[in-house]
DRENKE-942376 format. One line per 10 residues: number of its first residue (from 1); their letters; for each residue x, y, z of C-alpha. Coordinates in pm, whole numbers, plus 50000, padded with zeros to 5 digits. Layout:
BEGIN
NUM> a> X:Y:Z ~ ...
end
This chain:
BEGIN
1> mtslirngvl> 50000:50000:50000 ~ 50119:50349:49929 ~ 50034:50653:50135 ~ 50094:51010:50033 ~ 50299:51177:50302 ~ 50343:51519:50149 ~ 50277:51593:49783 ~ 49991:51461:49574 ~ 50133:51369:49237 ~ 49823:51227:49075
11> laltlclsva> 49592:51530:49082 ~ 49249:51490:48931 ~ 49244:51841:48792 ~ 49571:51799:48610 ~ 49490:51448:48498 ~ 49207:51582:48289 ~ 49457:51735:48050 ~ 49533:51395:47900 ~ 49282:51432:47620 ~ 49235:51204:47323
21> apvrsepakn> 49190:51510:47107 ~ 49175:51512:46729 ~ 49384:51775:46552 ~ 49253:52004:46280 ~ 49404:52292:46084 ~ 49340:52655:46171 ~ 49065:52829:45970 ~ 49155:53002:45646 ~ 49277:53361:45668 ~ 49093:53649:45503
31> dgtstgrptl> 49289:53601:45183 ~ 49164:53242:45158 ~ 49490:53076:45258 ~ 49542:52858:45561 ~ 49800:52918:45830 ~ 49876:52546:45819 ~ 49928:52535:46195 ~ 49740:52261:46380 ~ 49500:52358:46657 ~ 49355:52141:46926
41> qikkpvipit> 48992:52038:46905 ~ 48883:51888:47234 ~ 48667:51581:47215 ~ 48382:51586:47466 ~ 48309:51429:47695 ~ 48665:51362:47798 ~ 48549:51048:47976 ~ 48210:50917:47857 ~ 47983:50821:48147 ~ 47756:50527:48072
51> rdftldnglr> 47565:50537:48401 ~ 47567:50743:48720 ~ 47338:50626:49000 ~ 47304:50642:49377 ~ 47180:50361:49600 ~ 46917:50421:49866 ~ 47193:50424:50129 ~ 47370:50714:49957 ~ 47651:50522:49785 ~ 47718:50679:49444
61> vivsedhsvp> 47840:50459:49156 ~ 47968:50578:48818 ~ 48023:50347:48521 ~ 48216:50418:48202 ~ 48205:50133:47953 ~ 48510:50076:47733 ~ 48520:49747:47548 ~ 48856:49798:47377 ~ 49042:49558:47608 ~ 48910:49295:47855
71> vasyvmiydv> 49019:49490:48165 ~ 48826:49691:48423 ~ 48934:49924:48704 ~ 48744:49975:49028 ~ 48816:50285:49238 ~ 48655:50355:49575 ~ 48701:50691:49746 ~ 48608:50767:50105 ~ 48565:51135:50177 ~ 48811:51140:50466
81> gsrdeqkgks> 49172:51247:50494 ~ 49415:51383:50747 ~ 49234:51717:50759 ~ 48935:51540:50920 ~ 49143:51422:51217 ~ 49119:51570:51564 ~ 49415:51731:51734 ~ 49596:51467:51936 ~ 49468:51195:51705 ~ 49678:51256:51395
91> gfahlfehmm> 49755:50978:51149 ~ 49418:50803:51188 ~ 49321:50832:50821 ~ 49649:50674:50716 ~ 49637:50415:50994 ~ 49293:50315:50877 ~ 49414:50263:50524 ~ 49632:49989:50673 ~ 49353:49856:50894 ~ 49135:49801:50587
101> fegsanvpkg> 49356:49510:50485 ~ 49343:49334:50823 ~ 49045:49116:50738 ~ 48666:49118:50757 ~ 48386:48871:50829 ~ 48431:48666:50509 ~ 48784:48767:50409 ~ 49052:48664:50660 ~ 49365:48871:50707 ~ 49588:48852:50398
111> dffkhvqaag> 49316:48705:50176 ~ 49221:49037:50018 ~ 49554:49039:49835 ~ 49533:48668:49757 ~ 49189:48695:49597 ~ 49285:48986:49372 ~ 49621:48846:49270 ~ 49479:48499:49206 ~ 49229:48660:48971 ~ 49514:48821:48774
121> gqlnasthad> 49464:49167:48921 ~ 49649:49434:49112 ~ 49547:49663:49397 ~ 49663:49955:49605 ~ 49549:50235:49832 ~ 49661:50583:49931 ~ 49586:50845:50195 ~ 49579:51219:50129 ~ 49499:51537:50314 ~ 49139:51533:50192
131> ftdyfeklps> 49053:51179:50080 ~ 49146:50810:50097 ~ 49119:50582:49796 ~ 49136:50210:49718 ~ 49154:50042:49380 ~ 49161:49709:49205 ~ 49241:49650:48840 ~ 49119:49313:48714 ~ 49034:49110:48408 ~ 48685:49242:48340
141> nnielsfwle> 48516:48905:48393 ~ 48632:48920:48757 ~ 48514:49272:48845 ~ 48242:49131:49074 ~ 48526:49033:49308 ~ 48592:49399:49388 ~ 48232:49455:49493 ~ 48239:49154:49723 ~ 48573:49239:49882 ~ 48510:49611:49930
151> sdrmrslkvt> 48156:49565:50063 ~ 48266:49299:50310 ~ 48519:49526:50474 ~ 48283:49825:50473 ~ 48023:49607:50642 ~ 48236:49403:50882 ~ 48597:49516:50916 ~ 48775:49337:51201 ~ 48886:49619:51430 ~ 49043:49398:51697
161> penfknqqet> 49316:49477:51953 ~ 49550:49237:51773 ~ 49495:49388:51428 ~ 49517:49739:51567 ~ 49845:49673:51747 ~ 49992:49510:51438 ~ 49915:49806:51211 ~ 50004:50059:51477 ~ 50356:49918:51478 ~ 50360:49891:51098
171> vkeekrgrvd> 50276:50259:51056 ~ 50535:50363:51314 ~ 50797:50163:51125 ~ 50682:50317:50796 ~ 50724:50661:50949 ~ 51076:50578:51065 ~ 51169:50443:50722 ~ 50996:50692:50492 ~ 51020:51010:50698 ~ 51242:51013:51006
181> nqpympaalk> 51544:50849:50843 ~ 51512:51000:50495 ~ 51718:51306:50406 ~ 51517:51630:50395 ~ 51185:51463:50484 ~ 51165:51578:50850 ~ 51240:51931:50730 ~ 50972:51900:50460 ~ 50708:51828:50723 ~ 50836:52112:50943
191> teelifdnwa> 50807:52344:50643 ~ 50445:52243:50601 ~ 50383:52311:50968 ~ 50540:52655:50928 ~ 50355:52772:50619 ~ 50009:52672:50745 ~ 49845:52814:51057 ~ 49547:52580:51081 ~ 49629:52243:51243 ~ 49393:52069:50999
201> nqhpvigyte> 49625:52171:50716 ~ 49967:52170:50877 ~ 49998:51828:51041 ~ 50142:51540:50832 ~ 49923:51274:50673 ~ 50129:51000:50835 ~ 50070:51157:51177 ~ 50287:51214:51482 ~ 50447:50921:51661 ~ 50310:51019:52002
211> dlenasvadv> 49955:51032:51864 ~ 49992:50689:51707 ~ 50126:50549:52034 ~ 49839:50697:52234 ~ 49568:50575:51998 ~ 49323:50312:52121 ~ 49106:50046:51958 ~ 48801:50249:52060 ~ 48941:50554:51879 ~ 48993:50356:51561
221> knffdtyyip> 48650:50190:51581 ~ 48488:50531:51619 ~ 48681:50658:51315 ~ 48557:50363:51110 ~ 48196:50406:51218 ~ 48208:50778:51137 ~ 48370:50786:50795 ~ 48356:50438:50639 ~ 47988:50452:50553 ~ 47818:50417:50212
231> nnaviavvgd> 47693:50776:50193 ~ 48050:50901:50247 ~ 48192:50702:49955 ~ 48198:50698:49574 ~ 48272:50408:49339 ~ 48384:50442:48978 ~ 48418:50144:48742 ~ 48580:50188:48402 ~ 48647:49924:48140 ~ 48502:49624:47964
241> vkadeiegfa> 48187:49599:48174 ~ 47812:49636:48128 ~ 47641:49913:48323 ~ 47337:49696:48402 ~ 47562:49431:48552 ~ 47760:49683:48759 ~ 47438:49832:48896 ~ 47328:49481:48991 ~ 47656:49414:49172 ~ 47633:49744:49360
251> kkyfgsipkk> 47282:49670:49483 ~ 47365:49307:49565 ~ 47675:49375:49775 ~ 47630:49728:49911 ~ 47255:49784:49907 ~ 47187:49641:50253 ~ 47459:49842:50431 ~ 47277:50118:50621 ~ 47355:50485:50575 ~ 47455:50695:50874
261> plparpdvse> 47467:51068:50948 ~ 47742:51235:50749 ~ 48034:51360:50960 ~ 48091:51729:51019 ~ 48353:51882:50792 ~ 48652:52069:50933 ~ 48722:52438:50907 ~ 49031:52456:50686 ~ 49044:52832:50640 ~ 49383:53000:50657
271> pkiekprylk> 49487:53358:50736 ~ 49703:53544:50489 ~ 50074:53547:50571 ~ 50167:53908:50645 ~ 50544:53874:50686 ~ 50812:53625:50576 ~ 50860:53309:50780 ~ 51193:53134:50827 ~ 51310:52799:50959 ~ 51651:52634:50982
281> tedihakapa> 51681:52261:51041 ~ 51980:52035:51092 ~ 51955:51700:50915 ~ 52188:51413:51005 ~ 52093:51226:50686 ~ 52143:51513:50441 ~ 52467:51510:50241 ~ 52425:51857:50094 ~ 52250:52174:50212 ~ 51908:52248:50066
291> fwmawkapqr> 51613:52481:50108 ~ 51246:52537:50032 ~ 51082:52856:49914 ~ 50708:52824:49965 ~ 50385:53023:49940 ~ 50026:52953:50032 ~ 49833:52874:49716 ~ 49472:52847:49592 ~ 49264:52534:49625 ~ 49166:52289:49353
301> rdpdayvlni> 48947:52435:49079 ~ 49017:52791:49183 ~ 49056:52994:48861 ~ 49415:53073:48960 ~ 49498:52705:49019 ~ 49510:52630:48647 ~ 49749:52918:48590 ~ 49970:52818:48881 ~ 50013:52470:48736 ~ 50135:52632:48415
311> iesilagggs> 50374:52854:48614 ~ 50509:52549:48794 ~ 50603:52391:48461 ~ 50759:52713:48332 ~ 50978:52749:48640 ~ 51083:52394:48717 ~ 50901:52147:48495 ~ 51184:51939:48356 ~ 51519:51999:48191 ~ 51403:52282:47966
321> srlyqrlvke> 51246:52483:48249 ~ 51380:52824:48338 ~ 51517:52742:48682 ~ 51676:52412:48580 ~ 51849:52576:48288 ~ 51980:52867:48492 ~ 52060:52703:48828 ~ 52182:52362:48717 ~ 52303:52401:48359 ~ 52421:52759:48313
331> eqialkiqss> 52540:52891:48649 ~ 52589:52544:48803 ~ 52504:52659:49154 ~ 52245:52391:49233 ~ 52243:52013:49212 ~ 51866:51981:49198 ~ 51558:52198:49153 ~ 51203:52074:49174 ~ 50863:52230:49230 ~ 50541:52111:49384
341> yeerrgpsef> 50189:52247:49382 ~ 49988:52030:49618 ~ 49627:52109:49536 ~ 49375:52037:49808 ~ 49009:52114:49869 ~ 49113:52413:50070 ~ 49427:52621:50119 ~ 49718:52461:49937 ~ 50093:52506:49901 ~ 50332:52590:49619
351> dlfvvqkpgv> 50700:52530:49684 ~ 51040:52516:49519 ~ 51299:52277:49658 ~ 51668:52325:49581 ~ 51969:52112:49671 ~ 52267:52346:49674 ~ 52602:52283:49518 ~ 52858:52256:49800 ~ 53018:52589:49873 ~ 52735:52794:49723
361> eatsirkvil> 52538:53016:49960 ~ 52162:52965:49969 ~ 52104:53340:49951 ~ 52275:53362:49611 ~ 52055:53084:49473 ~ 51742:53242:49614 ~ 51840:53569:49448 ~ 51842:53395:49109 ~ 51505:53231:49177 ~ 51349:53563:49269
371> eeiaklkdgq> 51494:53715:48953 ~ 51321:53450:48744 ~ 50996:53500:48931 ~ 51028:53875:48874 ~ 51050:53808:48500 ~ 50710:53640:48520 ~ 50570:53940:48706 ~ 50724:54212:48492 ~ 50708:54061:48144 ~ 50496:53822:47944
381> vpamelakvk> 50578:53460:47875 ~ 50654:53419:47504 ~ 50376:53246:47312 ~ 50611:52968:47206 ~ 50712:52891:47566 ~ 50352:52891:47687 ~ 50252:52657:47407 ~ 50548:52431:47487 ~ 50441:52398:47850 ~ 50084:52313:47756
391> nqilqslyss> 50208:52057:47505 ~ 50440:51903:47765 ~ 50153:51855:48005 ~ 49929:51706:47740 ~ 50197:51478:47599 ~ 50316:51347:47935 ~ 49963:51266:48042 ~ 49852:51119:47710 ~ 50158:50904:47647 ~ 50089:50532:47680
401> ssgsslqrsl> 50398:50498:47898 ~ 50268:50749:48150 ~ 50109:50623:48469 ~ 49851:50900:48448 ~ 49745:50853:48086 ~ 49379:50848:47993 ~ 49461:50541:47791 ~ 49454:50364:48127 ~ 49117:50264:48268 ~ 49252:50321:48620
411> traqilarya> 49328:50687:48549 ~ 48979:50743:48414 ~ 48821:50572:48714 ~ 49027:50786:48952 ~ 48920:51105:48775 ~ 48551:51015:48777 ~ 48556:50911:49142 ~ 48743:51221:49255 ~ 48527:51470:49070 ~ 48212:51301:49196
421> cfygdpslcd> 48342:51287:49552 ~ 48490:51637:49564 ~ 48237:51836:49362 ~ 47940:51611:49296 ~ 47989:51629:48920 ~ 48229:51393:48738 ~ 48182:51581:48410 ~ 48357:51893:48542 ~ 48685:51767:48398 ~ 48557:51885:48056
431> qdveaylnvt> 48553:52242:48184 ~ 48896:52204:48339 ~ 49055:52094:48013 ~ 48942:52416:47850 ~ 49051:52621:48150 ~ 49408:52491:48123 ~ 49432:52535:47749 ~ 49290:52888:47771 ~ 49556:53017:48013 ~ 49716:53330:47863
441> addvqrvakk> 50039:53519:47915 ~ 49838:53788:48095 ~ 49706:53522:48333 ~ 50059:53406:48412 ~ 50171:53759:48488 ~ 49867:53833:48705 ~ 49889:53514:48914 ~ 50267:53546:48958 ~ 50215:53892:49107 ~ 49934:53766:49328
451> ifteegitis> 50098:53451:49467 ~ 50472:53522:49484 ~ 50474:53814:49726 ~ 50770:53916:49941 ~ 50564:53921:50259 ~ 50401:53583:50191 ~ 50717:53377:50148 ~ 50824:53090:50374 ~ 51190:52986:50362 ~ 51319:52666:50516
461> dvvpakpkas> 51693:52595:50516 ~ 51834:52246:50573 ~ 52196:52203:50677 ~ 52377:51870:50715 ~ 52427:51797:51082 ~ 52780:51729:51202 ~ 52835:51371:51320 ~ 52829:51336:51695 ~ 53164:51268:51852 ~ 53205:50912:51966
471> g> 53225:50852:52340
end
């Protein structure tokens, strides 16, 4: 199982850019000649929906038939993430992702994996700030297996002291391996704590060790009873299936599970940062100094979010990006530059992470970064560069070798489930495609001025810690 600790890579809004779009030539000019340049004609709907229905208990199910290959993907999203946790009980959403594989009334511990793998399928799960998802990808003639397995654990998960203790220790070990003993990761979480003011946003998805240690079986059972209910979940099935059959499976396996009152949603509002924030962290695992430059950012589907994704690609999206070319290739003052825009349903974060070249001061690198950001504020991105960035996004997401390509039934199921869960409308991805492709140079300039302010910056330096002297 995988669990997102910090940055969500597979974002539903960005995924929608992977469009199977036919290309046509531009219209003829006034003199009757054609420019000859291809333009993009978006095919709608991006993901055809064969059926969208809701059971009496509130469980929503979306089906998209695609009979091109005998494969089907099943995605189930529960509307719960780390932001729904209570202070002092962090890490519960992630812990429960693990608990969901500990067995249920008709599926003993370990058998969930065995059933799926024996049927020729694969499965995984992930926890995020604002949702938790589970998926199976199977030969389409075995898709009923997903309905049986997922309904059995929704109905009768075994939340026992033994299972709880086992996964409590597993998560603590995961935290030690993936966070505590990884270079720069402890500082990454501290940076998130610094940039956000609201505990719902600032605490890590994986939780704090002391909270995990103080958790009880009763706490976990209450979490399950509150959030793992049919009217707090969405299912999307995409592939070589028949909608009538999928609706039958949904009613057969989930229909008798009772609905419950929906949980209260947290206040995730954030105040504006009025003056720069700074943090310095020593890291015993880091081999080279590094730093983050971060700003609070708009939430998913905010009009500025589309523009900020474009800006991210311009600044640090690959080897041809402005910061990579200047910091790594030309001036050779950095070993690594990467960017991240973690879009959430609520206040989000945009950051740049740089690993410094030994002997180079962080302030000199930050000066170059701010110069490049100033260029976005003071001038307009050339049309060719803006087109390149849009094409890069489209190509990377449409390529058959990409894990987030719409050629994959799993990607399409994830998009449908997320849009339905987050906004109640899986077809919104059609609007988002147009929003991305309609971003202009003026938009880039406007959003750069709005987001990248001097007073709103958070800087987090990481310095390698000196080895402790032996006794």
